[in-house]
C-alpha positions as a printed NumPy array, in Angstrom:
array([[  0.   ,   0.   ,   0.   ],
       [  1.234,   3.485,  -0.865],
       [  2.152,   5.933,   1.847],
       [  0.185,   9.134,   2.411],
       [  3.021,  11.14 ,   0.887],
       [  3.015,   8.912,  -2.196],
       [ -0.745,   9.253,  -2.553],
       [ -0.556,  13.024,  -2.253],
       [  2.227,  13.147,  -4.833],
       [  0.233,  10.972,  -7.227],
       [ -2.844,  13.156,  -6.807],
       [ -0.789,  16.315,  -7.376],
       [  0.674,  14.789, -10.558],
       [ -2.829,  14.022, -11.792],
       [ -3.959,  17.536, -10.925],
       [ -1.093,  18.939, -12.969],
       [ -2.518,  17.043, -15.935],
       [ -5.923,  18.538, -15.173],
       [ -4.364,  22.009, -15.171],
       [ -2.882,  21.319, -18.594],
       [ -6.283,  20.112, -19.816],
       [ -7.919,  23.271, -18.444],
       [ -5.433,  25.38 , -20.372],
       [ -6.257,  23.43 , -23.537],
       [ -9.984,  23.937, -22.945],
       [ -9.472,  27.678, -22.515],
       [ -7.413,  27.798, -25.722],
       [-10.11 ,  25.868, -27.586],
       [-12.811,  28.238, -26.325],
       [-10.748,  31.193, -27.502],
       [-10.254,  29.649, -30.947],
       [-13.962,  28.938, -31.283],
       [-14.712,  32.536, -30.337],
       [-12.274,  33.727, -32.984],
       [-13.877,  31.391, -35.528],
       [-17.309,  32.782, -34.69 ],
       [-16.059,  36.323, -35.256],
       [-14.435,  35.364, -38.545],
       [-17.565,  33.583, -39.685],
       [-19.704,  36.56 , -38.725],
       [-17.439,  38.94 , -40.621],
       [-17.28 ,  36.717, -43.696],
       [-21.01 ,  36.117, -43.833],
       [-22.256,  39.467, -42.537],
       [-25.828,  40.055, -43.553],
       [-26.486,  36.532, -44.697],
       [-29.89 ,  35.294, -43.716],
       [-29.128,  31.764, -44.79 ],
       [-30.316,  29.098, -42.383],
       [-26.999,  27.255, -42.638],
       [-25.154,  30.333, -41.343],
       [-27.471,  30.546, -38.343],
       [-27.017,  26.822, -37.74 ],
       [-23.227,  27.189, -37.879],
       [-23.307,  29.992, -35.31 ],
       [-25.593,  27.954, -33.084],
       [-23.31 ,  24.926, -33.337],
       [-20.257,  26.979, -32.416],
       [-22.098,  28.492, -29.457],
       [-23.112,  25.014, -28.361],
       [-19.505,  23.834, -28.635],
       [-18.367,  26.749, -26.492],
       [-20.964,  25.883, -23.857],
       [-19.896,  22.247, -23.819],
       [-16.282,  23.29 , -23.34 ],
       [-17.343,  25.552, -20.471],
       [-19.277,  22.672, -18.91 ],
       [-16.212,  20.44 , -19.248],
       [-14.003,  23.089, -17.682],
       [-16.411,  23.44 , -14.754],
       [-16.367,  19.664, -14.293],
       [-12.568,  19.75 , -14.017],
       [-12.797,  22.492, -11.393],
       [-15.137,  20.298,  -9.354],
       [-12.797,  17.332,  -9.746],
       [ -9.843,  19.377,  -8.493],
       [-11.834,  20.514,  -5.459],
       [-12.812,  16.93 ,  -4.692],
       [ -9.213,  15.748,  -5.051],
       [ -8.022,  18.473,  -2.692],
       [-10.695,  17.498,  -0.183],
       [ -9.528,  13.892,  -0.396],
       [ -5.856,  14.701,   0.131],
       [ -6.678,  17.074,   2.993],
       [ -8.398,  14.209,   4.766],
       [ -5.491,  11.774,   4.393]])
């Protein structure tokens, strides 16, 4: 069985990976936002249903990324609670 120090170190290593994933999520959200702006500029004034659908899909993707990010925040809090109780 691993010692408390080993468990804490393993959890901290995993949390570092979560931090890296959070940074990737934030970068993806930024890129999607930039894509939305580019799409809006390129198709300004278009009333085409496909354009509206594309915007809606990108907004949905942004929301899903935000939901994923929030899930990682909760996971980090739970991991910290666990290690604090060791």
